[in-house]
C-alpha positions, 0 to 999 in steps of 0.5 A: 288322698288324705294323710290319715291313709299315707298314715305310716303307724300301726292303725290301719287307715280308715277306708273312705266312702266312695272309690270314684272310678273314671275308665279313659281310653283317648279321650284327653280333651274331656277328661280335665273337665270330667276330672275337675268337675269331681274336684269341685264335690261337696262330699269332703275329699277325705271320705272319697278316693279317684282312680282313672284307669287308662286304657293303653290310650295313644294320645295325652290322657294318661298326662292328664290325670297325673298329678291330680288323682289318688291312683293312675293305673293302667290295664292289660295289654289293651284297650279291653274296654270300659268293662275290664278297665273298671274291674281293674280298677276296683282291684285297687280301690279302698272304697266301701261302694264304687262310683262309676263316671264316665270320662265324657260326663261332669257329675254335679257339685253334690252328686257325689255327696247324694251317693253317700246320703243313699248308702248311708241312709238306705242300708238295703240298697246295693246300687243307685245310678243317676241321669244326665242333666238338661244341660249337653255340652255338645251343641249340635242338633243331634248331640243335644236330642240324645242327650236329652232323651237319656235325661226324659228316660231316666226321669220318666222312671224313677225308683226302683230299677231291675237295670244299672247305667256306669256313666254315673252310678255307684255300686257297694263293693260286697255286691259289685264282688257277688256278681263277679263286677262287670262282663269285659269278655261278652262287652270288648267295647262300649256296649251294654255292659251296665245293664247286664250288670243290673240284671245280674245284681237284680237276679240276684236279690240286691236292690238297685234305685234309679236317682235321677236328681243325681246328675252329670253333664255329658260332653260326647257329640253325636252324629246321625251316623253315630248315632244309627249305627250306636243303637244298632250295633252297641244297643238294640242287637246286644241287648236282644241277645241279652234278652233271648238268653234270658227268656224275657222277650215278652216281658215288660223291660225297664226304662226304654224296653217298656210295652209301649217302645215294643208296641211302638217299634212293631208298628214301625216295622209294619210301617217299612213293610207298607213303603216296600209294598208300595216300591214293588207294587207301586199301588199308592193304596199302601201310603195309607197303613204306612202314613197310618203307622207314622202318625201312630208312632209320633202321636206315641211319643207325643209327651216327649215332643211336648217336653222338647218343645217346653225346653228348647222350642217348637222348631227343635221339637219338630226336628226330633220327630224323624230322629225317633223314628229312626230309632224305631228303625234301628230297634226293629232291625236289631230285633230281626237280626237277634233273632236270626242271629242267635244261637239260642243257647239260654244263659238262664239266671238264677231265680232265688235271691241270695241272703245277705247281711248289711250289718258290717258295711251300714256300720262303717258307712256311719 
């Protein structure tokens, strides 16, 4: 930090606008790229501080951050997961808003400045998050598909949101503390801890924005097996459990929980049922509903496939069709499994928005 924050006189040092928090665990190879991206920020360095919270890595991750960041802290004996790691870091933060950046994300130079501008100009915004860019770091086909898909989903729904993303997202500290931070006990590994936080912020009447112009490059390498497991075990199942807790399964949801994707998931389920009927009865008539359903799923994703073709070419777009089918299969299995195993003990959120004042925070953001 700047020398003003290290002042030894009786005048309290000025608080930075932002505290950037990077949770890290066994990611030495990527962390340096992440930190270099942050240090290239166009936001003046005295307006933000940088904290890396190491989740008890067993590689050289802490050494990568030491001497570069303003604070290098460690979670209690762990690993405890990114949710608890971020919560722990906020206890050491001085900023008026927390910017969460994953260790495998390289934010664009203007990302922090965009966060600060939104908080300054829109005092009623409690949280804002961005998207991955269209230049994923990993060259593999599945990695390119997965990261570009994330960009597409976020780019389609800018503006008001009812969820949150901690890969590149910011929350005012007072709002973060008002809802109790991330639920690291329920999500001890990377799952939907940021989505669940967004729900609680929205439930309490805090305003959340999705701004796809705030971008970062994702460095993560995806394999087909990792993608399928993540979609099923770390997305579909915990997200469905959360929706069952909230009794919101019949409502239109955020991002990729919209009505269209729910319908296409159901259609994919009919395709699977038709395939099973074909295998059991050997009656070729079952090919008709199965192929018809697969065509419906493909047709329902035509805008996405057209966008893939535009930025990566037609062969790439065609190759993503079966990957999209796998997504709906994982979603469908996740729904069935969750309904079958959920204890049906709802934890209903408060429905009355709280009244809050942002006058003090606004003044400090000027």
